[in-house]
C-alpha positions as CSV (number, residue, x, y, z in Angstrom):
1,X,0.0,0.0,0.0
2,X,1.9,3.0,-1.2
3,X,-0.9,5.6,-0.8
4,X,-4.4,5.7,0.6
5,X,-7.2,8.2,0.2
6,X,-9.7,7.1,2.8
7,X,-13.1,6.2,1.4
8,X,-12.0,6.7,-2.2
9,X,-9.0,4.7,-3.4
10,X,-5.7,3.1,-2.6
11,X,-2.5,2.7,-4.7
12,X,-0.9,-0.8,-4.6
13,X,2.5,-2.2,-5.4
14,X,2.5,-6.0,-6.2
15,X,5.1,-7.5,-3.9
16,X,4.8,-10.9,-5.6
17,X,5.1,-10.1,-9.3
18,X,6.2,-6.5,-9.3
19,X,5.1,-4.2,-12.1
20,X,3.5,-0.8,-12.1
21,X,1.6,0.8,-9.2
22,X,-2.1,0.5,-9.7
23,X,-4.9,2.6,-8.3
24,X,-7.8,0.6,-6.9
25,X,-11.1,2.4,-6.3
26,X,-12.7,1.2,-3.0
27,X,-15.0,3.0,-0.6
28,X,-15.5,0.8,2.5
29,X,-12.2,-1.1,2.5
30,X,-10.0,2.0,2.4
31,X,-11.5,3.6,5.5
32,X,-9.4,1.3,7.7
33,X,-6.3,1.4,5.6
34,X,-3.1,3.4,6.0
35,X,0.1,3.8,4.0
36,X,2.4,0.8,3.9
37,X,-0.3,-1.7,5.0
38,X,0.2,-5.1,3.4
39,X,-2.9,-7.0,2.2
40,X,-3.8,-10.0,0.0
41,X,-6.6,-9.4,-2.4
42,X,-7.8,-10.1,-5.9
43,X,-7.9,-7.0,-8.2
44,X,-10.0,-6.9,-11.3
45,X,-10.2,-4.3,-14.0
46,X,-13.7,-3.2,-15.0
47,X,-14.7,-0.4,-17.3
48,X,-11.1,1.0,-17.2
49,X,-11.0,1.1,-13.3
50,X,-9.4,-1.4,-10.9
51,X,-11.5,-2.7,-8.1
52,X,-11.2,-5.4,-5.4
53,X,-13.0,-8.7,-6.0
54,X,-13.9,-10.6,-2.9
55,X,-12.4,-10.2,0.6
56,X,-9.3,-8.4,1.7
57,X,-6.8,-10.1,4.1
58,X,-4.7,-7.7,6.2
59,X,-1.1,-9.1,6.6
60,X,1.4,-8.1,9.3
61,X,5.0,-7.4,8.3
62,X,6.1,-10.8,9.6
63,X,3.3,-12.7,7.9
64,X,3.9,-11.0,4.6
65,X,7.6,-11.8,4.8
66,X,6.9,-15.4,5.5
67,X,4.5,-15.6,2.6
68,X,7.0,-13.9,0.2
69,X,9.8,-16.2,1.3
70,X,7.5,-19.3,0.7
71,X,6.4,-18.1,-2.7
72,X,10.0,-17.4,-3.8
73,X,11.1,-21.0,-2.9
74,X,7.9,-22.5,-4.3
75,X,8.2,-20.6,-7.6
76,X,11.6,-22.1,-8.2
77,X,10.4,-25.6,-7.5
78,X,7.4,-25.1,-9.7
79,X,9.6,-23.8,-12.6
80,X,11.9,-26.9,-12.3
81,X,8.9,-29.2,-12.2
82,X,7.5,-27.6,-15.4
83,X,10.9,-27.9,-17.1
84,X,11.1,-31.6,-16.3
85,X,7.6,-32.1,-17.8
86,X,8.6,-30.3,-21.0
87,X,11.7,-32.4,-21.3
88,X,9.7,-35.6,-20.9
89,X,7.2,-34.5,-23.6
90,X,9.1,-32.8,-26.4
91,X,5.8,-32.1,-28.2
92,X,4.7,-29.8,-25.5
93,X,5.5,-26.2,-26.3
94,X,7.3,-24.3,-23.5
95,X,4.9,-22.0,-21.5
96,X,5.5,-18.3,-21.6
97,X,6.7,-16.5,-18.5
98,X,3.2,-15.0,-18.1
99,X,1.4,-18.3,-18.3
100,X,3.9,-19.9,-16.0
101,X,3.4,-17.2,-13.4
102,X,-0.4,-17.5,-13.7
103,X,-0.3,-21.2,-13.3
104,X,2.0,-20.9,-10.3
105,X,-0.1,-18.3,-8.5
106,X,-3.3,-20.3,-9.2
107,X,-1.8,-23.3,-7.4
108,X,-0.3,-21.1,-4.6
109,X,-3.6,-19.5,-3.7
110,X,-4.1,-21.6,-0.5
111,X,-0.8,-20.5,0.8
112,X,-2.1,-16.9,1.2
113,X,-5.0,-17.9,3.3
114,X,-3.0,-20.5,5.3
115,X,-0.2,-18.1,6.3
116,X,-2.7,-15.3,7.1
117,X,-4.7,-17.7,9.3
118,X,-1.7,-19.1,11.1
119,X,-0.3,-15.7,12.0
120,X,-3.8,-14.4,13.1
121,X,-4.3,-17.4,15.4
122,X,-0.8,-17.0,16.8
123,X,-1.4,-13.4,17.6
124,X,-4.8,-14.2,19.3
125,X,-3.2,-16.9,21.5
126,X,0.2,-15.3,22.1
127,X,0.8,-14.2,25.7
128,X,2.0,-10.6,26.4
129,X,5.8,-10.2,26.1
130,X,7.8,-10.1,29.3
131,X,7.8,-6.4,30.3
132,X,10.5,-5.2,32.7
133,X,11.6,-1.8,34.1
134,X,15.0,-0.2,34.1
135,X,16.2,-2.4,36.9
136,X,15.2,-5.6,35.0
137,X,12.3,-6.4,37.4
138,X,8.9,-7.6,36.1
139,X,6.5,-4.7,35.5
140,X,3.9,-4.6,38.2
141,X,1.8,-1.6,39.0
142,X,2.1,-1.2,42.8
143,X,0.2,1.2,45.1
144,X,1.4,1.3,48.7
145,X,-0.6,3.4,51.2
146,X,0.5,4.6,54.6
147,X,-2.1,6.0,57.0
148,X,-1.2,9.0,59.3
149,X,-2.8,11.4,61.6
150,X,-3.8,14.8,60.1
151,X,-1.7,16.8,62.5
152,X,1.5,15.1,61.1
153,X,1.0,16.4,57.6
154,X,3.3,19.4,57.9
155,X,6.1,17.3,59.6
156,X,5.9,14.6,56.9
157,X,6.3,17.3,54.2
158,X,9.3,18.8,55.9
159,X,11.1,15.5,56.2
160,X,10.5,14.7,52.6
161,X,11.7,18.1,51.5
162,X,14.8,17.8,53.5
163,X,15.8,14.5,51.8
164,X,17.7,14.6,48.5
165,X,16.1,11.3,47.5
166,X,12.6,12.9,47.2
167,X,12.0,15.9,45.0
168,X,8.8,17.9,45.2
169,X,6.9,18.0,42.0
170,X,6.6,21.6,40.8
171,X,3.3,20.9,39.0
172,X,1.6,19.1,41.9
173,X,2.6,20.6,45.3
174,X,1.5,17.6,47.3
175,X,3.5,15.1,45.3
176,X,7.1,14.1,45.3
177,X,9.3,12.3,42.8
178,X,11.4,9.4,44.0
179,X,14.8,9.7,42.3
180,X,16.8,6.6,41.6
181,X,19.8,5.8,43.6
182,X,23.2,6.6,42.0
183,X,24.0,2.9,41.7
184,X,20.8,2.2,39.8
185,X,22.0,4.1,36.7
186,X,23.1,0.8,35.2
187,X,22.9,-0.4,31.6
188,X,19.4,-1.0,30.4
189,X,18.5,-4.7,30.7
190,X,18.5,-6.5,27.4
191,X,16.0,-9.2,28.1
192,X,12.3,-8.4,27.7
193,X,10.5,-5.3,26.7
194,X,12.0,-2.5,28.9
195,X,9.6,0.2,30.1
196,X,10.2,2.9,32.7
197,X,8.8,6.1,34.0
198,X,10.3,9.5,33.1
199,X,8.8,12.9,34.1
200,X,8.6,14.9,30.9
201,X,10.5,12.2,29.1
202,X,13.8,13.5,30.4
203,X,15.0,11.3,33.2
204,X,14.1,8.0,34.9
205,X,12.5,7.9,38.3
206,X,11.9,5.2,40.9
207,X,8.3,6.2,41.8
208,X,6.0,8.9,42.9
209,X,4.6,9.9,46.3
210,X,1.3,11.7,46.9
211,X,0.2,13.2,50.2
212,X,-3.5,13.4,50.7
213,X,-5.5,13.9,54.0
214,X,-4.7,10.9,56.1
215,X,-2.9,8.9,53.5
216,X,0.5,8.8,51.9
217,X,0.5,6.9,48.6
218,X,3.6,5.5,46.9
219,X,3.3,4.4,43.3
220,X,6.0,2.2,41.7
221,X,6.2,-0.2,38.7
222,X,7.7,-3.3,40.4
223,X,7.4,-5.3,43.6
224,X,11.1,-4.7,44.3
225,X,10.7,-0.9,44.1
226,X,7.6,-1.1,46.3
227,X,9.5,-3.0,49.0
228,X,12.5,-0.7,48.8
229,X,10.3,2.4,48.9
230,X,8.4,1.0,51.9
231,X,11.7,0.5,53.8
232,X,12.9,4.0,52.9
233,X,9.7,5.7,53.9
234,X,9.3,3.8,57.2
235,X,12.9,4.7,58.1
236,X,12.4,8.3,57.2
237,X,8.9,8.7,58.7
238,X,9.1,5.9,61.3
239,X,7.1,7.8,64.0
240,X,4.7,9.6,61.6
241,X,3.1,6.9,59.5
242,X,1.3,3.6,60.1
243,X,1.8,0.1,58.6
244,X,1.8,-0.1,54.8
245,X,-1.1,-1.5,52.7
246,X,0.0,-2.7,49.3
247,X,-2.1,-3.1,46.2
248,X,-0.6,-4.6,43.0
249,X,-1.8,-5.1,39.4
250,X,-0.1,-6.9,36.6
251,X,-0.3,-5.6,33.0
252,X,-2.6,-8.5,32.2
253,X,-4.9,-7.7,35.1
254,X,-5.0,-4.0,34.1
255,X,-6.0,-4.9,30.6
256,X,-8.7,-7.3,31.8
257,X,-10.1,-4.7,34.2
258,X,-10.7,-2.1,31.5
259,X,-14.4,-1.9,30.6
260,X,-15.4,-2.8,27.0
261,X,-16.0,0.5,25.2
262,X,-17.1,1.3,21.7
263,X,-14.5,2.6,19.2
264,X,-15.7,6.2,19.5
265,X,-15.1,6.3,23.3
266,X,-11.7,4.7,23.0
267,X,-10.6,7.4,20.6
268,X,-11.7,10.2,22.9
269,X,-8.7,12.2,24.3
270,X,-8.1,12.5,28.0
271,X,-10.3,15.0,29.7
272,X,-8.6,18.4,30.1
273,X,-6.0,17.9,27.4
274,X,-6.3,19.9,24.3
275,X,-6.1,17.6,21.2
276,X,-3.6,19.9,19.5
277,X,-1.4,20.2,22.6
278,X,-1.5,16.4,23.1
279,X,-0.4,15.8,19.5
280,X,2.5,18.4,19.9
281,X,3.7,16.6,23.0
282,X,3.7,13.2,21.2
283,X,5.4,14.6,18.1
284,X,8.1,16.2,20.2
285,X,8.7,13.0,22.1
286,X,8.9,11.0,18.9
287,X,11.2,13.5,17.3
288,X,13.7,13.2,20.2
289,X,13.4,9.4,20.2
290,X,14.0,9.0,16.4
291,X,16.9,11.4,16.3
292,X,18.7,9.2,18.9
293,X,17.6,6.0,17.1
294,X,19.5,6.8,13.9
295,X,22.8,6.3,15.9
296,X,21.7,3.4,18.1
297,X,21.8,-0.4,17.3
298,X,18.4,-1.6,16.2
299,X,17.6,-5.4,16.6
300,X,15.5,-5.4,13.4
301,X,18.6,-4.1,11.5
302,X,20.9,-6.8,12.9
303,X,21.9,-4.6,15.8
304,X,23.4,-2.1,13.5
305,X,22.4,1.6,13.4
306,X,20.2,3.0,10.7
307,X,23.1,5.2,9.5
308,X,25.4,2.1,9.2
309,X,22.8,0.1,7.2
310,X,22.1,3.0,4.9
311,X,25.6,2.9,3.5
312,X,25.3,-0.3,1.5
313,X,22.7,-1.8,-0.8
314,X,21.6,-4.7,1.4
315,X,21.4,-2.5,4.5
316,X,19.4,0.2,2.6
317,X,16.7,-2.3,1.9
318,X,16.4,-3.2,5.6
319,X,16.3,0.4,6.6
320,X,13.6,1.2,4.1
321,X,11.4,-1.6,5.4
322,X,12.1,-0.4,9.0
323,X,11.0,3.1,8.1
324,X,7.9,1.9,6.3
325,X,6.9,-0.1,9.4
326,X,7.5,2.9,11.7
327,X,5.4,5.1,9.4
328,X,2.7,2.5,9.2
329,X,2.5,2.1,13.0
330,X,2.4,5.9,13.4
331,X,-0.4,6.3,10.8
332,X,-2.5,3.7,12.6
333,X,-1.8,5.4,16.0
334,X,-2.7,8.8,14.7
335,X,-5.9,7.6,13.0
336,X,-7.1,5.9,16.2
337,X,-6.4,9.1,18.2
338,X,-7.8,11.4,15.4
339,X,-4.6,13.3,15.3
340,X,-2.2,14.5,12.6
341,X,0.5,11.8,12.2
342,X,4.2,12.5,13.0
343,X,6.1,13.4,9.9
344,X,9.1,11.1,9.6
345,X,10.0,12.2,6.1
346,X,13.1,13.9,7.5
347,X,14.6,10.5,8.3
348,X,14.5,9.4,4.7
349,X,16.4,12.6,3.8
350,X,18.8,12.3,6.7
351,X,19.7,8.7,5.7
352,X,19.9,9.8,2.0
353,X,17.3,7.3,1.0
354,X,15.5,9.7,-1.3
């Protein structure tokens, strides 16, 4: 999918046979399509216009690569088989490349559905990836509450303010940021999907603390941090707070607890956040992230940086596919949030791919 005009048409490049890009006129199907989507569909030409015939199977990047790899191997085997048949029967005229390609794709049709179905079922049944924080601990949303007497509020605040480990949040006066210990600035763990908390996207933190009437609440993203935070606070505020009550929730539990909502409600922005401001924040964050990414090893690129890969022919192909996937994911995110997508065209220029 090289271009999409929602509700009107899409422009397709045939990844199996190649050839010119064609414009397919489609109303309903294109409403959920974005640039660089990969699909399997039959296209017919009627009255000078191309149109889809039958259903459209959406393919993930991985599923399409598996399919293309299988078709490439199968086409070679099919061609050898046809060559042996022709040699066995000298009266048979050799098929043209067009007829040979048509015959091969006719026999290969079940492969499209089989690979699409296999990947779809795998996605439906696959467990969530292992998610960890900066310390390498399993991601768990932990809320630890400490009761206290109302008259102790001012003294609790004073002790927290006097400790370098806790920094008062300038945006929320009754909240403190728990800064990581100096020894915790270790290399990011390599196993699992690493996620952590950063205020303003600038630096990592160990947790947050909120002071409300009668309750001091510590929020962390692992059991280890919750336990360490409990020890730190009980030592610092040992005669001011009561015993801790801890509530935890795994990512799976959090997802399961979310009420089922229709698509319109899911797409609604958070209350109080201007849609334009929200998009600007996201775009700024993505811009900072991708400018660093160009000089960092990427697993999808064989642990080479995009700049390194862009210097040779083989690497350029990988970088182009990587950029297409980034753009596809961003277009889908922006469409769901009803926002303007982040413009990543500068990366193509920066890597001298256009």
